[in-house]
DOFI-770701 format. One record per residue (C-alpha): x, y negated, z negated; residue in three letters. Coordinates in steps of 0.25 Angstrom, whole numbers, plus 2048, in hexadecimal, padded with zeros to 3 digits. Layout:
residues N
XYZALA;...
This chain:
residues 860
92E9F1C6FMET;92E9EBC7DGLY;93B9E7C84ASP;93A9D8C87VAL;9429DAC94LYS;9369E1C9AGLU;92C9D6C96TYR;9299C7C96GLN;9249C2C89ILE;91B9B6C87PHE;9189B1C79LEU;90D9A7C78LYS;90F9A4C87GLY;91E9A2C86GLU;9289ABC8DASP;9309B1C81LYS;9369BCC89THR;9459B8C87ASN;9429B6C78SER;93C9C4C75VAL;9449D0C72SER;9399DAC70ARG;92A9DBC6EPHE;91F9E5C6AGLU;9109E5C6ALYS;9099E9C5DILE;8FA9E9C5FGLY;8F59DBC63SER;9039D5C5FLYS;9119D4C65TYR;91D9D6C5CLYS;9289CDC63ILE;9379CEC60VAL;93F9C2C64PHE;94E9C1C68ASN;9519BBC5BSER;94C9C7C53GLY;93F9C1C4ELYS;9329C8C50THR;9249C1C51PHE;9169C7C53THR;90D9C1C5ETYR;8FE9C3C61ASN;8FD9CBC6EALA;8F59BFC75ARG;9029B6C73ASN;90B9C0C7AVAL;90C9C3C89GLN;9159CFC8DILE;9189D0C9CILE;91E9DDCA0GLU;92A9DECAASER;9279E5CB7VAL;9349EDCB4LEU;92D9F5CA9LYS;9279FCCB5GLN;92FA07CBBGLU;92DA04CCALYS;9309F5CC9PRO;93C9F8CC0ARG;942A02CCBASP;9409F8CD6VAL;9479EDCCDPHE;9539F7CCAASP;9549FACD8TYR;9559ECCDDLEU;95F9E9CD2SER;9689F4CD6LYS;9679F0CE4ILE;96A9E1CE0ALA;9779E7CD9SER;97B9EDCE6LYS;9789E3CF0VAL;9799D6CE9GLY;9849CBCECLEU;98E9C8CE1LYS;9939BBCDDALA;99C9B5CD2LYS;9959ADCC7VAL;99B9A2CBEGLY;9A49ABCB6ASP;9AA9B1CC3GLY;9A39BECC0LYS;99C9C5CCDGLU;98E9C9CCCILE;9849CFCD6ASN;97A9C3CD7ILE;96E9CCCDCLEU;9709D6CD1SER;9729CBCC6HIS;9659C4CCAASN;95D9D2CC9PHE;9639D4CBBSER;95E9C6CB7LYS;9509C9CBBLEU;94B9CDCADGLY;93C9CECABPHE;9339D0CB7ILE;9249CECB5ASP;91C9D9CBCLYS;9139CECC2ASP;91F9C6CC8SER;9219C8CD7LEU;92E9D0CD4LEU;9269D8CCAGLY;91C9DCCD5HIS;9279DECDFPHE;92E9E8CD6LEU;9219EFCD2SER;91C9EFCE1LYS;90F9E9CDCSER;9089DDCE3GLY;9079D1CDBPRO;8FB9C9CD9ASN;8FB9C3CE7VAL;8F59B5CE4LYS;8FF9AACE0SER;8FB9A0CD5GLU;8FF995CDDTHR;8F498BCE0GLN;8F6981CEBILE;8EA977CEELYS;8EE974CFCGLN;8FA97AD04GLU;903971D0CILE;90B973D18TYR;915968D19PRO;91E970D23PHE;913973D2DGLY;90C981D2EPHE;90598BD37ASN;8FA995D34SER;9039A0D2FSER;90C997D27GLN;900991D20LYS;8FB99FD1DLYS;9089A3D18ALA;90A997D0FVAL;8FB999D0AASP;8FE9A8D06ARG;90B9A5D00ALA;90599BCF6LEU;8FA9A4CF2LYS;9019B1CF0ASN;90C9B5CE7ARG;9139BDCF2VAL;9119B9D01SER;9199BED0DILE;91B9B4D19ILE;9209BBD25GLU;9279B2D2EGLY;92B9B6D3CPRO;9369AED44PRO;93299FD46GLY;92599FD3ETHR;929995D34GLY;92D99CD27LYS;934990D22THR;929987D25GLN;920990D1DTHR;929990D11ILE;92A981D11LEU;91B980D11ASN;91B98AD05LEU;926982CFEILE;91D975D00ALA;91197BCFAASN;918982CEEILE;920975CEAVAL;91396CCECSER;90C976CE2ASN;917973CD8GLY;91D981CD9GLN;92B986CDCSER;93098FCE8VAL;93D996CEBALA;940998CF9VAL;94A9A4CFCVAL;9509ADD06SER;95B9B7D08SER;9649ACD0EASN;96699DD0DASN;962999D1BSER;95399BD19ALA;952993D0DTHR;95B988D13LYS;951987D1EASN;946984D14VAL;94F97AD0DLEU;952973D1BGLU;943972D1DLYS;94196CD10LEU;94C962D12GLU;94695ED20LYS;93995AD19ASN;940952D0DASP;93C95CD02VAL;948964D00CYS;94A95DCF2PHE;940967CEDILE;949973CF0SER;956979CEAALA;95F982CF2TYR;96498BCE7LEU;96899ACE7GLY;97799DCE6ASN;980995CDDTHR;98698DCE9SER;978988CEDASN;974984CDFLYS;98197CCDDLYS;97F975CEAASP;971972CE6PHE;97496CCD9ILE;980964CDFGLU;97795ECEATHR;96995CCE2GLN;96394FCE4SER;959946CDEASP;94A947CE2THR;94893ECEEPRO;93F932CEDASN;931938CF0LEU;92992BCEELYS;92492ACFCGLU;91F939CFBTRP;915935CF0GLU;906936CF3LEU;8FA932CEASER;8F093CCE6ALA;8E6936CF0GLU;8F0937CFBASP;8F3945CF8ILE;8E5949CF8GLU;8E3942D05LYS;8EF949D0BLEU;8EA956D06ASN;8DC954D0DASP;8E3950D1AGLU;8ED95CD19ILE;8E1965D17SER;8D9960D23THR;8E6960D2CLYS;8E896FD28TYR;8DA973D2CTHR;8DC96DD3AGLU;8EA973D3BLEU;8E6981D37GLU;8DC982D42GLU;8E697DD4CLYS;8F0986D47LEU;8E7992D4BGLU;8E598CD58LYS;8F598BD5AGLN;8F699AD57ILE;8EB99DD61LYS;8F2994D6BLEU;8FF99CD69SER;8F99A9D6AGLU;8F29A5D77LEU;8FF9A0D7CLYS;9069ADD79GLN;8FB9B5D7FGLU;8FC9ACD8CTYR;90B9ADD8DSER;90A9BCD8CGLY;8FF9BDD97ILE;9079B4DA0VAL;9139BDD9FLEU;90B9CADA1GLU;9049C4DADGLU;9129C1DB3ARG;9159D0DB2HIS;9089D4DB7PHE;9099CCDC3LEU;9169D3DC7ILE;90E9E0DC7ASP;9029DADCDTYR;90A9D4DD9GLU;90F9E2DDCLYS;9029E8DDFVAL;8F99DDDE3LYS;8F49E0DF2ASN;8E89D6DF4GLN;8E89C7DF4ASP;8DD9BDDF4ASN;8D59C3DE9VAL;8C89BBDE7ASN;8C09C2DDCPHE;8C99BEDD0LEU;8C29B0DCFASP;8B69B8DC9LYS;8BF9BDDBEVAL;8BF9B1DB4THR;8C49B7DA7THR;8CF9C0DA2SER;8C49C9D9CASP;8BD9CADA9ARG;8CA9CEDB0ALA;8CC9D9DA6LEU;8BE9DEDA7GLU;8BF9DFDB7LEU;8CC9E6DB6TRP;8C59F1DADLEU;8B99F1DB6GLU;8C39F3DC2SER;8CA9FFDBCGLU;8BDA06DB7ASN;8B5A02DC3PHE;8ACA0DDCAGLU;8A5A09DD7LYS;896A09DD4PRO;88BA0EDDDSER;884A03DE6TRP;878A03DDBPHE;882A00DD0TRP;8899F6DD8SER;87C9EEDDAILE;8799EFDCBVAL;8879EADC7TYR;8869DFDD1PHE;8789DADCBVAL;87C9DBDBDPHE;88A9D5DBFSER;8849C7DBDPHE;87F9CBDAFMET;8899D5DAAASN;8989D4DA9LYS;89A9E3DABALA;8919E4DB7ALA;8999D8DBDPHE;8A69DEDBBARG;8A19EBDC2HIS;89B9E4DCDSER;8A79DBDCFPHE;8B19E7DD0ILE;8A79EFDD8ASN;8A89E4DE3LYS;8B79E2DE2LEU;8BA9F1DE2SER;8B59F1DF1LYS;8C19E8DF5GLU;8CC9EADEBTYR;8D29F6DE4SER;8D19F8DD5VAL;8E09F6DD3GLU;8E09E9DDAPHE;8D49E4DD2LEU;8DA9E8DC5VAL;8E79E1DC8SER;8DF9D4DCCGLU;8D79D5DBFPHE;8E49D6DB7GLN;8EA9CBDBELYS;8DE9C2DBCARG;8DD9C6DADPHE;8EB9BFDABTYR;8E79B3DB3GLU;8DA9B1DABLEU;8E09B5D9DLYS;8EB9AAD9FLYS;8E19A0DA3ASN;8D89A3D97GLU;8E39A3D8DLEU;8E9996D94GLY;8DB98FD92LYS;8DB993D83ARG;8EA98FD81ILE;8E7981D88ASP;8DB97FD7FSER;8E2982D72ILE;8EE97AD76SER;8E696ED79ARG;8DE96FD6CGLU;8EC96FD65LEU;8F1964D6DGLU;8E595BD6AARG;8E695FD5BPHE;8F595BD5CASP;8F9967D53PHE;908964D51SER;905956D4DLYS;8FA95AD43LYS;903965D3DMET;90E95AD3BLYS;904951D34VAL;8FF95CD2BTYR;90D960D27SER;911952D24GLU;905950D1BMET;90895DD14SER;917959D12LEU;91294BD0DLYS;90A953D03LEU;91595CCFFPHE;91F950CFDLYS;914949CF5SER;914955CEBSER;923954CEBLEU;923945CE8ALA;91A948CDCASP;922954CD7LYS;92F94CCD7TYR;92993ECD3LYS;93293ECC7ASP;93E944CCEGLY;945951CCAARG;947955CBBSER;956954CBCLYS;963957CC4GLU;966965CC3TYR;97396CCBFGLU;97797ACC3ILE;973980CB6GLU;96697ACB7ASP;962983CC2LEU;96198ECB7ARG;95E987CABLYS;95497DCB0ASP;94D985CBBSER;93F980CB8GLU;942971CBASER;94B974CC6PHE;93F97BCCDILE;936970CCALYS;940966CD1ASP;944970CDCTYR;937979CDEPRO;93D97FCEBVAL;949988CE8ILE;95198ECF4LEU;95999ACF3SER;95C9A8CF7THR;9559B4CF2THR;9629B9CECTYR;9649ACCE4SER;9579A7CE0LEU;9579ADCD2ARG;9649A7CCFSER;960999CD5SER;959994CC8LEU;95699BCBASER;9539AACBBARG;9459A7CB5ASP;94199ECC0VAL;9349A3CC8THR;93099BCD4TYR;922999CD8ASP;92599DCE6TYR;9319A4CECVAL;9319A4CFBILE;93B9AFD01VAL;93E9ABD10ASP;9449B5D19GLU;93F9C0D10SER;9429CBD1ASER;9519C9D17GLN;94F9C8D08VAL;9539D5D01ASP;94B9DCCF6LEU;9559D8CEACYS;9569C9CEDTHR;9479C9CF1GLY;9439CFCE3ALA;94B9C4CDDLEU;9439BACE4ALA;9369C0CE0LEU;93B9BFCD1SER;93B9B0CD2CYS;92D9AFCD9ALA;91F9ADCD4LYS;91B9ADCE3ASN;9239B2CEEILE;9229AECFDVAL;92A9B8D06VAL;92D9B3D14VAL;9339BBD1FGLY;9329C4D2AASP;9339D3D2BLEU;9369D3D3ALYS;9439CBD38GLN;9509D0D32LEU;9509D6D24PRO;95B9D5D19HIS;9679DCD1DVAL;96B9E9D16VAL;9789EFD1AASP;9799FED1BSER;9819FFD0EARG;9779F7D06THR;96B9FFD0CALA;972A0CD07ASN;975A06CFALEU;967A00CF7THR;960A0DCFDASP;968A15CF3SER;962A0CCE8ILE;954A0DCEDPHE;954A1CCEEGLU;957A1DCDFSER;94AA17CDCTYR;93CA1ACE0ASP;938A0DCE7LEU;92FA08CF2SER;935A06CFFGLU;9319F8CFESER;93E9F6CF5PHE;9489FDCFEARG;9539F2CFFTYR;9589F5D0CLYS;94B9F5D13ASP;9439EAD0CGLN;9449DBD0CSER;93D9D3D02LEU;9329D0D0DLEU;9309DFD11SER;9309E3D03SER;9269D9CFELEU;91C9DCD0AILE;91C9EBD05GLU;91C9E8CF6ILE;9119DDCF7PHE;9089E1D02PRO;8FD9D8CFDGLU;9069CCCFEALA;9019C3D0APRO;90A9C4D17ARG;9099B8D20THR;90F9B9D2ELEU;9149ABD33LEU;90F9ACD42ARG;91299FD49GLU;91F99FD50HIS;927992D53TYR;935996D57ARG;93799FD64CYS;93399ED72HIS;9269A5D73PRO;92C9B1D7CLYS;9379B3D72ILE;92E9B4D65ILE;9249BCD6DGLU;92D9C7D6DPHE;92F9C7D5ECYS;9209C4D5CASN;91C9D1D64LYS;9279DAD60LYS;9289D7D51PHE;91C9CFD4DTYR;9109D6D53ASP;90D9C9D5CGLY;9089C2D4FLYS;9119B5D51LEU;90B9A9D57VAL;9159A2D60VAL;915993D60LEU;921990D68THR;92098DD77GLU;926992D84ASP;92D985D89ASN;93498CD94GLY;942987D91ASP;949994D92ARG;9469A3D95GLU;9429A7D87PRO;9479B6D89LEU;9539BBD90VAL;95A9C8D90VAL;9689CBD95TYR;96D9D9D97LYS;97B9DCD97THR;9819E6DA0VAL;9819F4D9BGLU;98D9F9D93GLY;9929FBD85ASN;9959ECD82HIS;9939ECD73ALA;99F9EFD6AARG;99F9EED5BASN;9929E6D5CARG;9989DCD65VAL;9939DBD74ASN;99C9D2D7CLYS;9949D5D88ARG;9889CED82GLN;9909C2D7EILE;9969C1D8CASP;9889C1D91VAL;9849B6D87ILE;98F9ADD8BLYS;9909B0D9AASN;9829B2D9EGLU;9789AED94ILE;97D9A1D90VAL;97F99BD9EPRO;9739A2DA4GLU;96999ED99GLN;970990D98LYS;973991D8ALEU;979985D82ASN;98498AD78LEU;98597DD71ASN;977978D6DASP;975983D62GLY;969989D6ASER;96F997D6DLEU;9709A2D63GLY;9769B0D65ILE;9719BBD5DILE;9769C9D5BTHR;9749D5D52PRO;9839D6D4ETYR;98D9CED47ARG;9989D2D50ASN;9919CDD5CGLN;98E9C0D55THR;99D9BED51ASN;9A19BFD60VAL;9959B6D65LEU;9999ACD5BGLN;9A89ACD60ASP;9A39ACD6ESER;99B99FD6CPHE;9A4998D63LYS;9A4989D65GLY;995989D69THR;988987D61LYS;984995D65VAL;97F99DD58LYS;9829ACD58ALA;97E9B5D4DASP;9789C2D49THR;9699C3D49VAL;9699C4D3AASP;9709B7D38LYS;9669B0D42PHE;95A9B4D3AGLN;9539A7D37GLY;95A99FD42GLN;95699CD50GLU;95D997D5DASN;956991D6AASP;95D99CD72ILE;9619AAD6CVAL;96A9B4D73ILE;9689C2D6DLEU;9749CBD6FSER;9719D9D6CTHR;97F9DED6DVAL;97D9EDD6DASP;97F9F6D79ASN;9739FED74GLU;96A9F6D6BVAL;96C9FAD5CSER;9619FBD52GLU;9679F0D4BPHE;9669E7D57THR;9599ECD5BASP;9539EAD4CASP;9459E3D4EALA;9479D9D43ASN;9559D5D49ARG;94F9D4D57LEU;9439CBD52ASN;94D9C2D4BVAL;9569C1D57ALA;94B9BED61VAL;9449B4D58SER;9519ABD57ARG;94F9A6D65ALA;94799AD67VAL;947997D76LYS;94F9A3D7CGLN;9539B1D78LEU;95E9B8D81ILE;9609C7D7ELEU;96C9CFD82ILE;96C9DED83VAL;9749E8D8AASN;96E9EDD98GLU;9709FCD95GLY;96A9FBD87ASP;95EA04D85SER;9549FBD7ELEU;948A03D80GLU;93FA03D73ASP;9499F9D6CARG;9459ECD66ASN;94F9E5D6FILE;9499EDD7BGLY;93C9E7D78ASP;9429D9D78LEU;9489DCD86VAL;93B9E1D8BASN;9349D5D86TYR;93E9CBD8CILE;93D9D3D9AGLU;92E9D3D9ATYR;92E9C4D97ASN;9389C1DA2ASN;9329CBDACPHE;93E9D4DACSER;9369E0DABVAL;9319E0DB9ILE;93C9E9DBELYS;9379F4DB5SER;930A00DBBLYS;9259FFDB1ILE;91C9F2DAFSER;91B9EADA3SER;90D9ECD9CVAL;9039E1D9DPHE;8FF9E2D8FASP;8F69D5D8ETYR;8EF9DAD9ALEU;8ED9E8D95PHE;8E99E4D87LYS;8DE9DBD8CSER;8DA9E7D96TYR;8D99F1D8AALA;8D09E8D82LYS;8C79E5D8ELYS;8C79F4D91ARG;8C19F8D84ARG;8B69EDD86GLU;8B49F2D94PHE;8B2A01D91PHE;8AA9FED84LYS;89CA04D86GLY;89FA0BD93LYS;89CA1AD95LYS;8A7A24D98LYS;8B1A1DD8FVAL;8B7A29D88SER;8C4A28D8FARG;8C4A19D8BPHE;8C1A1DD7DASP;8CDA26D7CSER;8D6A1BD82GLU;8D0A11D77ASN;8D4A1BD6CLEU;8E2A1DD72MET;8E3A0ED73TYR;8DFA0CD64ASP;8E8A18D60LEU;8F4A11D67LEU;8F1A04D61SER;8F0A0AD53ASN;8FDA12D54ILE;905A05D59LEU;8FF9FDD4DARG;902A08D43GLU;910A0AD48LYS;9129FBD48ASN;9169FBD56ILE;9159EDD5BARG;91C9EDD68ASP;9149F7D70LEU;9079F4D77GLY;8FC9FCD7DILE;8F79FAD8BALA;8EAA01D8FMET;8E6A07D9DHIS;8F2A02DA5VAL;8F3A05DB4PRO;8FFA0CDB8LEU;902A01DC3LYS;9049F7DB7MET;90EA01DB1ILE;917A05DBDILE;91E9F9DC2ASN;927A00DCCASP;921A0CDD4SER;92EA11DDASER;92DA1DDD1LEU;920A21DD6LEU;91CA2ADE2ASP;911A25DEBSER;905A2CDE4GLU;90AA28DD7GLU;90BA19DDCGLU;8FDA1ADE1ARG;8F8A1FDD3PHE;8FFA14DCCVAL;8F9A09DD4MET;8EBA0DDD1LYS;8E5A05DC5THR;8DEA11DC0GLN;8ECA18DBESER;8EFA13DB0HIS;8F4A18DA2VAL;8EAA17D96ASP;8F5A10D8DPHE;902A0AD8FLEU;90BA07D83ILE;9159FCD85TYR;91F9F3D7FASP;9179E6D7BSER;9249DED7CLEU;9299E2D8AGLY;91C9E8D8FLYS;9239F5D93LYS;91BA01D93PRO;920A0CD89LYS;916A17D8CPHE;908A1BD91ALA;8FDA23D8BILE;8F2A2AD92GLU;8E5A2ED8BVAL;8E0A3BD93ASP;8D1A3ED92GLY;8D0A4ED91VAL;8C5A4FD9BSER;8CCA45DA5TYR;8DAA48DA4HIS;8DAA57DA7LYS;8E6A60DAAASP;8E3A61DB9SER;8DBA58DC3GLY;8DDA4ADC9ARG;8DFA43DBBGLN;8EAA4DDB7ALA;8F1A4ADC4GLU;8F0A3BDC1ARG;8F5A3DDB3ASP;901A45DB8LYS;905A3ADC2MET;904A30DB7LYS;90DA38DAEASP;917A39DB9GLU;917A2ADBCILE;919A27DADPHE;925A31DADLYS;92BA2ADB9LYS;92BA1CDB2TYR;92FA23DA4GLU;923A1DD9DLEU;91DA27D94PRO;90FA2BD96LEU;908A33D8ATYR;8FAA3AD8CARG;8F0A3BD81PHE;8E4A44D84ARG;8D7A40D7DTHR;8D6A4DD76ASP;8E4A4CD70ASP;8E7A4AD61SER;8F3A44D5AASN;8F3A38D64GLU;8F8A2FD59LYS;904A37D55GLN;908A39D63ARG;907A2AD66ILE;90FA27D5AALA;91AA30D5ELYS;91AA2AD6CILE;91CA1CD66LEU;927A21D5DASP;92EA27D69SER;92FA19D6FILE;
């Protein structure tokens, strides 16, 4: 006979699991033995037996594994009789039956659930405002049993959660909002209070929170003024639908405007660097031919024509001239032929490059002005406010209808467990931690939705408990920010448990958060990136955008010019750090940074972040009596300050300080200004913090002292694209074909290895790489200054624009072991050695290029 603990039993549609001790199927009938000892026979069509997922070996192993970890890592607390229990372990022991089709069942069995949710919502509302990606996130969350919302810093995660709550509650459903700590859920509560709808929520969780709630519960407010007639509701729905269509179109325009502004800002910065080099070599004035170059595309084409120009015979000169009025290629050739009689190729190329920047800025500026005027005429901010107010009115109308008879009763503490069903109807929004959600109400409660905020900091055990309460789950977090902290003792302990089972790496406790684990276990679940950023100065967040988010963020903040957004201070060389305290950096903050940057210590605008608790303690003592907030990066996650000082502490930056997630969090706390302090003697090459220093120096023009120039990546990306078009269909392009193959190979390898912070520049003149020619002899200097002297590929740091290494593709017939080309190759090799910039040569008849390039990339 079946063990009832492994099954859920429904007799004639009623759940009788707790009343049945055993059952047995005999033919088309079931023999049911009840706890009373009585036995009854039921026709099979009146019996439904649901099997627990724990009857399967693999899910049972995962459950046992998590239970064992819970028994080791769970917090202990005293219960009513003074007995001490492990809360986490206790909650696991009380889970009981786990339906194989439940979210927890699918998690344990590592099988994707039926993706679509049963929730049906006629029209979504956005009473808290929205943007394109937030709308997509809410829509997907309401239509899928599991959905993942990835929220980088400052992209409106809380706003998205609030809109989800509004839609769920308006639809008559319940929702629990949880996180690993109280601060995230308190933020949601504060926003509900601000909009006068906090009465729909109950802040529960631990015993103290539950007692506070019961003692302070109040009557339902008078919602008479929120009531709307059916006719008014229908009219409002129609207006909201119309307004949404208008806003949706303009939201796309807003994104486009932001992208154009980001592009324009990058070009302006790059042009300033270019002009520094341009002024060094410019040797002719009063250029009067550039007025014929009217588009940035034309400038690129003429640059290419100049580089590849071969003087035609008198016959072909006439042909080109005649056809120049009808054919673009003929015009270019005729134009360059004429100019080549007066100007050198080097001069023409630099002029066309300069003209490219001028025209591209002008073209982008016109597009920016056009979209800006369109959005101003539309009055976007006002329209969004009107839409949000209408949606809020509709949301409040649904609440007025829900609470028209008030709440069912005033609750006592024991009602939370005994009368959970009524409680959830009165308080459909439950706020808690993942740790305490299962003990907030009856253990049988399942919420229509569970929203897990800051899910990258939620561990697997408490995450599994949250899953056990959910019909649908929305996981909100960011894998690029700090994960949950696992100390070395816990890591070793949990690893030893993990190794005793044959489980997927998706369940390794020390390496996985709920967010990372669900992404691996439910690969079909929709993932939505919140792209629009609203917090930091554009130059501050652009570092995070390029370094950590593949440039996918849309920056909607403006550069108001209030402060220099990025500043780096380098302390004098020396071993200043002792026991994770760096007094020298603290002295620099107090005696140099504060007065020089005119920082206010008493208006709450300044935050000082450091990786280490010891440095934090000394900083807090140093600024006692002020409103300066000093804390570790980990404690600052989820917070912000107008001005942030990042004290790195280490004499040589450690892996802990240089951790990519930790740096992302630290940088993105700064709203208006980021000030970085590092030690002068610290080698930051190929470090994340080194990338930040390079980025700051490039943006502040500090790199002009370098012997090697920064790479003009926008210029050469545009050039590479135009170069492909230019050579398409031309004869004798075998060498160019090999360059194309190498370019595609490099791009694919960078993509496969997920290397986001390296760029590829193609066909770069040596004179645009060598900034200081003092290391060259006269012959080498003449060679460098020729435009034809170039490298095929220059791989560079896309943040600080610093070259990393170069690649030459040597054609077998062209690059022989002797002759003039061999001499030029040797000279080029020597030049690169002098500047300590690696140059790698690949012959067109070589093999294993991919493995060789991968090895080079690994070495840097």
